MARSE-262468 format. One record per residue: x, y, z of N, C-alpha, C, O in turn; residue number from 1; residue in three letters. Coordinates in nm, 3 decimals. Atoms other than C-alpha are relative to their C-alpha. Layout:
BEGIN
+---------+---------+---------+---------+---------+---------+---------+---------+---------+---------+---------+---------+-----+--------+
|      nx |      ny |      nz |     cax |     cay |     caz |      cx |      cy |      cz |      ox |      oy |      oz | num | residu |
+---------+---------+---------+---------+---------+---------+---------+---------+---------+---------+---------+---------+-----+--------+
|       X |       Y |       Z |       X |       Y |       Z |       X |       Y |       Z |       X |       Y |       Z | NUM |    ALA |
...
+---------+---------+---------+---------+---------+---------+---------+---------+---------+---------+---------+---------+-----+--------+
# end
This chain:
BEGIN
+---------+---------+---------+---------+---------+---------+---------+---------+---------+---------+---------+---------+-----+--------+
|      nx |      ny |      nz |     cax |     cay |     caz |      cx |      cy |      cz |      ox |      oy |      oz | num | residu |
+---------+---------+---------+---------+---------+---------+---------+---------+---------+---------+---------+---------+-----+--------+
|   0.086 |  -0.116 |   0.000 |   0.000 |   0.000 |   0.000 |   0.090 |   0.122 |   0.000 |   0.191 |   0.124 |   0.071 |   1 |    MET |
|  -0.076 |  -0.125 |   0.004 |   0.133 |   0.346 |  -0.079 |  -0.090 |   0.115 |   0.041 |  -0.205 |   0.124 |   0.000 |   2 |    ARG |
|   0.072 |  -0.120 |  -0.041 |   0.027 |   0.667 |   0.086 |   0.077 |   0.121 |  -0.049 |   0.200 |   0.127 |  -0.037 |   3 |    LEU |
|  -0.065 |  -0.124 |   0.043 |   0.099 |   1.005 |  -0.061 |  -0.022 |   0.104 |   0.109 |  -0.135 |   0.146 |   0.134 |   4 |    ALA |
|   0.007 |  -0.100 |  -0.105 |   0.178 |   1.250 |   0.216 |   0.082 |   0.120 |  -0.045 |   0.205 |   0.119 |  -0.035 |   5 |    LEU |
|  -0.072 |  -0.115 |   0.053 |   0.266 |   1.586 |   0.069 |   0.080 |  -0.042 |  -0.123 |   0.024 |  -0.100 |  -0.216 |   6 |    GLY |
|  -0.085 |   0.037 |   0.111 |   0.559 |   1.535 |  -0.166 |   0.060 |  -0.138 |   0.016 |   0.120 |  -0.191 |  -0.078 |   7 |    LEU |
|  -0.061 |   0.129 |  -0.026 |   0.666 |   1.209 |  -0.007 |  -0.101 |  -0.112 |  -0.018 |  -0.221 |  -0.094 |   0.005 |   8 |    GLU |
|   0.082 |   0.121 |   0.007 |   0.531 |   0.862 |  -0.072 |   0.051 |  -0.098 |   0.103 |   0.170 |  -0.127 |   0.109 |   9 |    THR |
|  -0.037 |   0.095 |  -0.105 |   0.528 |   0.619 |   0.218 |  -0.057 |  -0.136 |  -0.037 |  -0.173 |  -0.147 |  -0.075 |  10 |    THR |
|   0.046 |   0.135 |   0.026 |   0.508 |   0.245 |   0.167 |  -0.031 |  -0.065 |   0.134 |   0.052 |  -0.068 |   0.225 |  11 |    ILE |
|   0.044 |   0.068 |  -0.122 |   0.312 |   0.060 |   0.434 |  -0.017 |  -0.146 |  -0.033 |  -0.089 |  -0.182 |  -0.126 |  12 |    ILE |
|   0.013 |   0.144 |   0.019 |   0.347 |  -0.313 |   0.459 |  -0.092 |  -0.054 |   0.108 |  -0.067 |  -0.033 |   0.227 |  13 |    SER |
|   0.092 |   0.060 |  -0.096 |   0.059 |  -0.495 |   0.624 |   0.050 |  -0.141 |   0.028 |   0.050 |  -0.226 |  -0.061 |  14 |    LEU |
|  -0.058 |   0.128 |  -0.036 |   0.208 |  -0.789 |   0.812 |  -0.079 |  -0.062 |   0.113 |  -0.138 |   0.008 |   0.195 |  15 |    MET |
|   0.061 |   0.072 |  -0.111 |   0.066 |  -1.054 |   1.039 |   0.103 |  -0.023 |   0.108 |   0.221 |   0.004 |   0.089 |  16 |    GLY |
|  -0.088 |   0.024 |  -0.114 |   0.213 |  -1.152 |   1.374 |   0.110 |  -0.098 |  -0.037 |   0.227 |  -0.077 |  -0.003 |  17 |    VAL |
|  -0.100 |   0.100 |   0.037 |   0.389 |  -1.458 |   1.231 |   0.109 |   0.062 |  -0.088 |   0.227 |   0.031 |  -0.072 |  18 |    ALA |
|  -0.098 |  -0.066 |   0.087 |   0.556 |  -1.244 |   0.966 |   0.089 |   0.095 |   0.079 |   0.210 |   0.102 |   0.056 |  19 |    GLU |
|  -0.077 |  -0.092 |  -0.083 |   0.662 |  -0.985 |   1.221 |   0.101 |  -0.078 |   0.085 |   0.218 |  -0.040 |   0.094 |  20 |    ILE |
|  -0.091 |   0.081 |  -0.080 |   0.809 |  -1.253 |   1.448 |   0.112 |  -0.058 |  -0.084 |   0.226 |  -0.067 |  -0.038 |  21 |    LEU |
|  -0.102 |   0.051 |   0.091 |   0.992 |  -1.402 |   1.152 |   0.105 |   0.107 |  -0.031 |   0.225 |   0.080 |  -0.034 |  22 |    HIS |
|  -0.092 |  -0.111 |   0.026 |   1.142 |  -1.062 |   1.073 |   0.088 |   0.029 |   0.122 |   0.209 |   0.051 |   0.109 |  23 |    GLU |
|  -0.076 |  -0.023 |  -0.123 |   1.245 |  -1.011 |   1.436 |   0.103 |  -0.110 |   0.020 |   0.216 |  -0.082 |   0.060 |  24 |    ILE |
|  -0.090 |   0.114 |  -0.014 |   1.400 |  -1.358 |   1.443 |   0.123 |   0.015 |  -0.089 |   0.231 |  -0.035 |  -0.056 |  25 |    ASP |
|  -0.110 |  -0.019 |   0.093 |   1.618 |  -1.257 |   1.149 |   0.094 |   0.113 |   0.036 |   0.197 |   0.132 |  -0.029 |  26 |    GLY |
|  -0.085 |  -0.113 |  -0.042 |   1.764 |  -0.955 |   1.330 |   0.119 |  -0.048 |   0.081 |   0.113 |  -0.154 |   0.143 |  27 |    LEU |
|  -0.112 |   0.030 |  -0.090 |   2.102 |  -0.957 |   1.501 |  -0.049 |   0.012 |   0.145 |  -0.144 |   0.085 |   0.173 |  28 |    PRO |
|   0.043 |   0.004 |  -0.140 |   2.076 |  -1.019 |   1.876 |  -0.016 |   0.139 |   0.061 |  -0.113 |   0.163 |   0.132 |  29 |    LEU |
|   0.011 |  -0.134 |  -0.058 |   2.142 |  -0.655 |   1.968 |  -0.125 |   0.073 |  -0.048 |  -0.186 |   0.147 |   0.028 |  30 |    SER |
|   0.121 |  -0.063 |   0.054 |   1.860 |  -0.541 |   1.742 |  -0.126 |  -0.064 |   0.059 |  -0.226 |   0.005 |   0.081 |  31 |    GLU |
|   0.115 |   0.067 |  -0.061 |   1.623 |  -0.803 |   1.886 |  -0.026 |   0.055 |   0.139 |  -0.141 |   0.073 |   0.179 |  32 |    ARG |
|   0.016 |  -0.057 |  -0.132 |   1.690 |  -0.663 |   2.234 |  -0.064 |   0.138 |  -0.007 |  -0.144 |   0.174 |   0.080 |  33 |    TRP |
|   0.062 |  -0.132 |   0.017 |   1.599 |  -0.315 |   2.108 |  -0.149 |  -0.013 |  -0.026 |  -0.229 |   0.064 |   0.028 |  34 |    LYS |
|   0.143 |   0.025 |   0.028 |   1.269 |  -0.451 |   1.973 |  -0.071 |  -0.040 |   0.128 |  -0.180 |   0.009 |   0.157 |  35 |    VAL |
|   0.060 |   0.046 |  -0.125 |   1.200 |  -0.627 |   2.303 |  -0.020 |   0.115 |   0.097 |  -0.125 |   0.129 |   0.159 |  36 |    LEU |
|   0.009 |  -0.115 |  -0.091 |   1.273 |  -0.314 |   2.505 |  -0.110 |   0.096 |  -0.044 |  -0.185 |   0.147 |   0.039 |  37 |    GLU |
|   0.104 |  -0.089 |   0.051 |   1.049 |  -0.103 |   2.281 |  -0.138 |  -0.060 |   0.025 |  -0.229 |   0.011 |   0.067 |  38 |    HIS |
|   0.129 |   0.066 |  -0.023 |   0.767 |  -0.358 |   2.304 |  -0.038 |   0.006 |   0.147 |  -0.155 |   0.025 |   0.181 |  39 |    ALA |
|   0.027 |  -0.008 |  -0.144 |   0.801 |  -0.360 |   2.683 |  -0.056 |   0.136 |   0.037 |  -0.148 |   0.146 |   0.118 |  40 |    ARG |
|   0.049 |  -0.134 |  -0.030 |   0.751 |   0.015 |   2.692 |  -0.141 |   0.022 |  -0.055 |  -0.218 |   0.100 |   0.001 |  41 |    HIS |
|   0.134 |  -0.013 |   0.056 |   0.441 |  -0.018 |   2.473 |  -0.106 |  -0.061 |   0.089 |  -0.217 |  -0.008 |   0.101 |  42 |    LEU |
|   0.100 |   0.069 |  -0.082 |   0.268 |  -0.261 |   2.708 |   0.013 |   0.028 |   0.149 |  -0.074 |  -0.011 |   0.226 |  43 |    VAL |
|  -0.025 |  -0.021 |  -0.143 |   0.413 |  -0.146 |   3.041 |  -0.119 |   0.062 |   0.075 |  -0.147 |   0.020 |   0.187 |  44 |    GLU |
|   0.114 |  -0.057 |  -0.074 |   0.111 |   0.072 |   3.133 |  -0.110 |  -0.102 |   0.030 |  -0.190 |  -0.081 |   0.120 |  45 |    PRO |
|   0.104 |   0.100 |  -0.020 |  -0.107 |  -0.240 |   3.108 |   0.044 |  -0.111 |   0.097 |  -0.037 |  -0.197 |   0.133 |  46 |    GLN |
|  -0.051 |   0.103 |  -0.091 |   0.114 |  -0.453 |   3.338 |  -0.036 |   0.040 |   0.143 |  -0.003 |   0.151 |   0.187 |  47 |    ILE |
|   0.038 |  -0.034 |  -0.138 |  -0.027 |  -0.468 |   3.693 |   0.122 |   0.028 |   0.087 |   0.227 |  -0.034 |   0.069 |  48 |    PRO |
|  -0.110 |  -0.038 |  -0.088 |   0.192 |  -0.309 |   3.960 |   0.046 |  -0.119 |   0.084 |   0.165 |  -0.133 |   0.111 |  49 |    GLU |
|  -0.038 |   0.117 |  -0.080 |   0.183 |  -0.631 |   4.164 |   0.093 |  -0.093 |  -0.078 |   0.183 |  -0.153 |  -0.020 |  50 |    SER |
|  -0.087 |   0.083 |   0.083 |   0.341 |  -0.819 |   3.872 |   0.140 |   0.062 |  -0.008 |   0.240 |  -0.009 |   0.002 |  51 |    PHE |
|  -0.129 |  -0.069 |   0.006 |   0.615 |  -0.556 |   3.840 |   0.077 |  -0.019 |   0.131 |   0.198 |  -0.041 |   0.129 |  52 |    LYS |
|  -0.065 |   0.017 |  -0.130 |   0.686 |  -0.583 |   4.215 |   0.052 |  -0.142 |   0.016 |   0.162 |  -0.163 |   0.068 |  53 |    GLU |
|  -0.043 |   0.140 |  -0.010 |   0.703 |  -0.962 |   4.196 |   0.123 |  -0.025 |  -0.088 |   0.214 |  -0.098 |  -0.047 |  54 |    ALA |
|  -0.116 |   0.016 |   0.087 |   0.946 |  -0.945 |   3.903 |   0.124 |   0.063 |   0.063 |   0.234 |   0.009 |   0.050 |  55 |    MET |
|  -0.114 |  -0.065 |  -0.069 |   1.167 |  -0.705 |   4.102 |   0.050 |  -0.088 |   0.113 |   0.171 |  -0.097 |   0.136 |  56 |    ALA |
|  -0.040 |   0.091 |  -0.108 |   1.165 |  -0.949 |   4.396 |   0.079 |  -0.118 |  -0.056 |   0.179 |  -0.160 |   0.002 |  57 |    GLU |
|  -0.072 |   0.110 |   0.064 |   1.272 |  -1.231 |   4.164 |   0.139 |   0.045 |  -0.041 |   0.237 |  -0.026 |  -0.020 |  58 |    ILE |
|  -0.129 |  -0.053 |   0.044 |   1.548 |  -1.014 |   4.021 |   0.096 |   0.017 |   0.117 |   0.217 |  -0.003 |   0.103 |  59 |    GLU |
|  -0.084 |  -0.021 |  -0.119 |   1.675 |  -0.938 |   4.373 |   0.029 |  -0.133 |   0.073 |   0.106 |  -0.135 |   0.168 |  60 |    ARG |
|  -0.021 |   0.130 |  -0.064 |   1.663 |  -1.310 |   4.464 |  -0.078 |  -0.017 |   0.127 |  -0.039 |  -0.095 |   0.214 |  61 |    GLY |
|   0.081 |   0.004 |  -0.123 |   1.394 |  -1.261 |   4.728 |  -0.117 |  -0.096 |  -0.013 |  -0.224 |  -0.069 |   0.042 |  62 |    GLU |
|   0.109 |   0.095 |   0.018 |   1.185 |  -1.562 |   4.627 |   0.044 |  -0.138 |   0.048 |   0.164 |  -0.166 |   0.059 |  63 |    VAL |
|  -0.025 |   0.137 |  -0.042 |   1.158 |  -1.920 |   4.746 |  -0.071 |  -0.090 |  -0.100 |  -0.184 |  -0.063 |  -0.141 |  64 |    VAL |
|   0.062 |   0.097 |   0.089 |   1.092 |  -2.215 |   4.518 |  -0.125 |  -0.057 |   0.068 |  -0.126 |  -0.078 |   0.189 |  65 |    GLU |
|   0.126 |   0.048 |  -0.054 |   0.737 |  -2.343 |   4.564 |   0.018 |  -0.131 |   0.076 |  -0.035 |  -0.147 |   0.185 |  66 |    LEU |
|  -0.023 |   0.129 |  -0.068 |   0.853 |  -2.697 |   4.651 |   0.066 |   0.020 |   0.135 |   0.030 |  -0.046 |   0.233 |  67 |    ASP |
|  -0.068 |  -0.028 |  -0.125 |   1.086 |  -2.558 |   4.917 |  -0.095 |   0.062 |   0.102 |  -0.093 |   0.026 |   0.219 |  68 |    GLU |
|   0.096 |  -0.064 |  -0.089 |   0.812 |  -2.340 |   5.064 |  -0.099 |  -0.102 |   0.056 |  -0.134 |  -0.096 |   0.173 |  69 |    ALA |
|   0.094 |   0.103 |  -0.045 |   0.574 |  -2.637 |   5.082 |   0.066 |  -0.093 |   0.100 |   0.003 |  -0.134 |   0.198 |  70 |    LEU |
|  -0.073 |   0.086 |  -0.095 |   0.840 |  -2.850 |   5.254 |   0.012 |   0.071 |   0.136 |  -0.006 |   0.009 |   0.241 |  71 |    LYS |
|  -0.012 |  -0.077 |  -0.124 |   0.895 |  -2.571 |   5.510 |  -0.133 |   0.001 |   0.076 |  -0.136 |  -0.010 |   0.198 |  72 |    GLU |
|   0.132 |   0.000 |  -0.064 |   0.520 |  -2.555 |   5.575 |  -0.031 |  -0.137 |   0.062 |  -0.088 |  -0.144 |   0.171 |  73 |    LEU |
|   0.024 |   0.134 |  -0.052 |   0.503 |  -2.935 |   5.620 |   0.077 |  -0.023 |   0.130 |   0.024 |  -0.084 |   0.223 |  74 |    ASP |
|  -0.083 |   0.018 |  -0.119 |   0.786 |  -2.927 |   5.875 |  -0.044 |   0.090 |   0.114 |  -0.016 |   0.060 |   0.230 |  75 |    HIS |
|   0.044 |  -0.094 |  -0.103 |   0.631 |  -2.634 |   6.062 |  -0.122 |  -0.053 |   0.076 |  -0.148 |  -0.011 |   0.189 |  76 |    ALA |
|   0.124 |   0.049 |  -0.065 |   0.312 |  -2.825 |   6.141 |   0.025 |  -0.107 |   0.099 |  -0.069 |  -0.157 |   0.160 |  77 |    GLU |
+---------+---------+---------+---------+---------+---------+---------+---------+---------+---------+---------+---------+-----+--------+
# end
């Protein structure tokens, strides 16, 4: 599809998700990280604050494996 905007012509490619993912897969690793970071900023306002807090706890190593937590609960009783 071509759009004429003033003196410039812009070509717009209509792609599906599979095609977009295929294109991203073909990028060098550094470019893929840029795409990921940009996508994160696009959806960040929709991510619940509780999820963000939990991810920060995981990053800081402040989590316990579920199996370990269940074992601790069993021994506490």
